[in-house]
C-alpha positions as CSV (number, residue, x, y, z in Angstrom):
1,M,0.0,0.0,0.0
2,R,1.3,3.5,-0.9
3,P,1.9,5.9,1.9
4,K,-0.7,8.6,2.2
5,I,0.4,12.0,0.9
6,Y,-1.5,14.0,3.5
7,P,-2.0,11.8,6.6
8,I,-4.7,13.0,9.0
9,A,-3.9,12.6,12.7
10,L,-6.6,14.1,15.0
11,N,-6.3,14.6,18.7
12,T,-9.2,13.8,21.0
13,S,-10.7,17.3,21.1
14,E,-10.6,17.6,17.3
15,R,-12.2,14.2,17.0
16,Q,-14.9,15.1,19.5
17,W,-15.6,18.4,17.6
18,L,-15.9,16.5,14.3
19,E,-18.3,14.0,15.9
20,Q,-20.4,16.8,17.2
21,V,-20.5,18.4,13.7
22,V,-21.7,15.1,12.3
23,R,-24.5,14.8,14.9
24,S,-25.5,18.4,14.6
25,S,-28.0,20.0,12.2
26,A,-25.1,21.6,10.3
27,A,-25.2,21.9,6.5
28,P,-24.9,18.5,4.7
29,S,-21.6,19.6,3.1
30,K,-20.1,20.3,6.6
31,R,-21.2,17.0,7.9
32,E,-19.8,15.2,4.9
33,R,-16.4,16.9,5.3
34,A,-16.4,15.9,9.0
35,R,-17.2,12.3,8.1
36,I,-14.4,12.1,5.6
37,L,-11.9,13.4,8.1
38,L,-13.1,11.0,10.8
39,K,-12.6,8.1,8.5
40,A,-9.2,9.3,7.5
41,D,-8.0,9.8,11.1
42,E,-4.8,7.8,11.7
43,N,-5.2,7.9,15.5
44,R,-8.5,6.0,15.5
45,G,-8.5,2.4,16.8
46,A,-8.1,0.6,13.4
47,G,-6.0,3.4,11.8
48,G,-7.1,5.6,9.0
49,L,-8.7,4.2,5.9
50,N,-7.2,4.9,2.5
51,D,-8.9,7.3,0.1
52,R,-10.6,4.6,-2.0
53,Q,-12.1,2.9,1.1
54,I,-13.4,6.3,2.4
55,A,-14.9,7.2,-1.0
56,E,-16.7,3.8,-1.1
57,A,-17.9,3.9,2.5
58,L,-19.3,7.4,2.3
59,E,-20.4,7.3,-1.4
60,V,-18.3,10.3,-2.4
61,S,-15.8,10.7,-5.2
62,L,-12.2,9.8,-4.7
63,S,-11.1,13.4,-5.6
64,S,-13.3,14.8,-2.8
65,V,-11.4,12.7,-0.2
66,Q,-8.1,13.8,-1.7
67,R,-9.1,17.5,-1.7
68,M,-10.2,17.3,2.0
69,R,-6.8,15.8,3.0
70,A,-5.0,18.5,1.0
71,R,-7.1,21.3,2.5
72,V,-6.5,20.2,6.1
73,A,-2.8,20.1,5.4
74,A,-2.9,23.6,3.8
75,K,-5.5,25.5,5.8
76,G,-6.1,23.5,9.0
77,L,-9.0,21.6,10.4
78,R,-11.6,24.3,11.2
79,P,-11.3,26.3,8.0
80,T,-11.7,23.1,6.0
81,I,-14.9,22.1,7.8
82,E,-16.3,25.7,8.1
83,G,-15.7,26.3,4.4
84,D,-13.5,29.5,4.8
85,Y,-11.3,28.3,2.0
86,H,-13.6,29.7,-0.6
87,Q,-13.5,33.3,0.8
88,R,-11.1,35.8,-0.5
89,P,-10.8,39.4,0.7
90,H,-12.9,41.8,-1.4
91,V,-11.1,45.0,-2.3
92,R,-13.1,47.8,-3.7
93,K,-11.3,49.6,-6.5
94,I,-13.9,52.4,-6.7
95,D,-14.0,54.3,-3.4
96,G,-15.5,57.7,-2.8
97,T,-12.6,59.6,-4.2
98,V,-12.5,57.6,-7.4
99,E,-16.3,57.9,-7.7
100,A,-16.2,61.7,-7.3
101,R,-13.5,61.9,-10.1
102,L,-15.6,59.6,-12.3
103,I,-18.6,61.9,-12.0
104,A,-16.5,64.9,-12.7
105,L,-15.1,63.2,-15.8
106,C,-18.6,62.2,-17.0
107,C,-20.0,65.7,-16.5
108,G,-17.0,67.3,-18.2
109,P,-16.3,67.6,-21.9
110,A,-15.8,64.5,-23.9
111,P,-12.3,63.7,-25.2
112,E,-11.2,65.3,-28.4
113,G,-12.7,63.6,-31.4
114,R,-15.5,62.0,-29.4
115,S,-19.0,63.1,-28.9
116,R,-19.3,61.5,-25.4
117,W,-17.4,59.3,-22.9
118,T,-17.5,55.5,-23.3
119,L,-16.8,53.1,-20.4
120,K,-13.5,52.1,-22.0
121,L,-12.4,55.7,-22.3
122,L,-13.4,56.4,-18.7
123,A,-11.5,53.2,-17.5
124,D,-8.4,54.3,-19.4
125,K,-8.6,57.8,-18.1
126,L,-8.9,56.6,-14.5
127,V,-5.8,54.5,-15.0
128,E,-4.0,57.4,-16.7
129,L,-4.8,59.6,-13.7
130,E,-3.4,56.9,-11.4
131,L,-6.6,56.7,-9.4
132,V,-6.6,52.9,-9.9
133,D,-4.1,50.4,-11.2
134,S,-6.5,48.7,-13.5
135,I,-10.3,48.5,-13.8
136,D,-12.7,46.8,-16.0
137,P,-15.3,48.9,-17.8
138,S,-18.1,46.7,-16.4
139,A,-17.1,47.9,-12.9
140,L,-17.6,51.5,-14.0
141,H,-20.9,50.4,-15.5
142,H,-22.1,49.1,-12.1
143,C,-20.9,52.2,-10.3
144,L,-22.6,54.5,-12.7
145,K,-25.8,52.4,-12.7
146,K,-25.8,52.5,-8.9
147,M,-25.7,56.3,-9.1
148,N,-28.5,56.3,-11.8
149,F,-26.0,58.0,-14.1
150,S,-26.3,57.7,-17.9
151,L,-23.5,58.4,-20.3
152,G,-25.9,58.8,-23.2
153,A,-28.3,61.4,-21.7
154,K,-27.8,65.1,-22.3
155,N,-28.3,65.7,-18.6
156,S,-26.4,62.8,-17.0
157,G,-28.0,62.9,-13.6
158,A,-25.5,65.0,-11.6
159,S,-28.1,67.7,-11.6
160,P,-31.7,66.5,-11.8
161,R,-33.8,67.8,-14.6
162,G,-36.8,70.0,-13.9
163,R,-40.2,68.5,-14.3
164,T,-41.9,68.9,-17.6
165,R,-45.6,69.7,-17.9
166,P,-47.8,67.0,-19.3
167,S,-48.8,67.4,-22.9
168,S,-52.5,66.5,-22.3
169,V,-55.0,69.1,-21.0
170,P,-55.6,68.7,-17.3
171,W,-59.0,67.8,-16.2
172,K,-61.2,70.6,-14.9
173,K,-62.6,70.4,-11.5
174,S,-66.4,70.8,-11.2
175,S,-67.7,73.5,-9.0
176,K,-70.5,71.2,-7.9
177,S,-69.5,68.7,-5.4
178,T,-71.4,65.4,-5.2
179,S,-70.3,64.7,-1.7
180,A,-72.3,67.6,-0.3
181,R,-75.5,66.5,-1.9
182,R,-75.8,63.1,-0.5
183,T,-79.3,62.0,0.1
184,R,-80.5,59.2,2.3
185,S,-81.7,56.4,0.3
186,G,-84.3,54.2,2.0
187,R,-81.9,52.9,4.6
């Protein structure tokens, strides 16, 4: 038998925690990860099972077992079970300063030879001004959409337009009110 690449050796507290996760009402994926690691534990009475035996016993794929072993080796036990390995820090490229400059660019004159700003031109200009290292035009689209800003309109939304009068003739109000002349019907 080949030696395991990532052997799993749990201490008693880790084993108890995994058993508690299996018995709890945690998400099925969490319980499955905990079961895989309990079966792979080298410190249990019969020793750890190999990956193929674990896959057959728990009816999971062989690659799932191998990934769990690798994640425990790389990230540790709790992040593997809790699922923190999917999360990465979200860094906003467009903060308030960049947003303000973006609005100023949109409201200003279009570049020479153009009738209006495009998302690509705005992205290139923000990089040129060294406000961001790089930015996708779709990120600018989401930012402008969030602000209800339109690149195609004559008035882009920085200053709201005045209300226009309706083109239809307004209804005239009657001088006679029907509510004052209520009569009692035979009630």
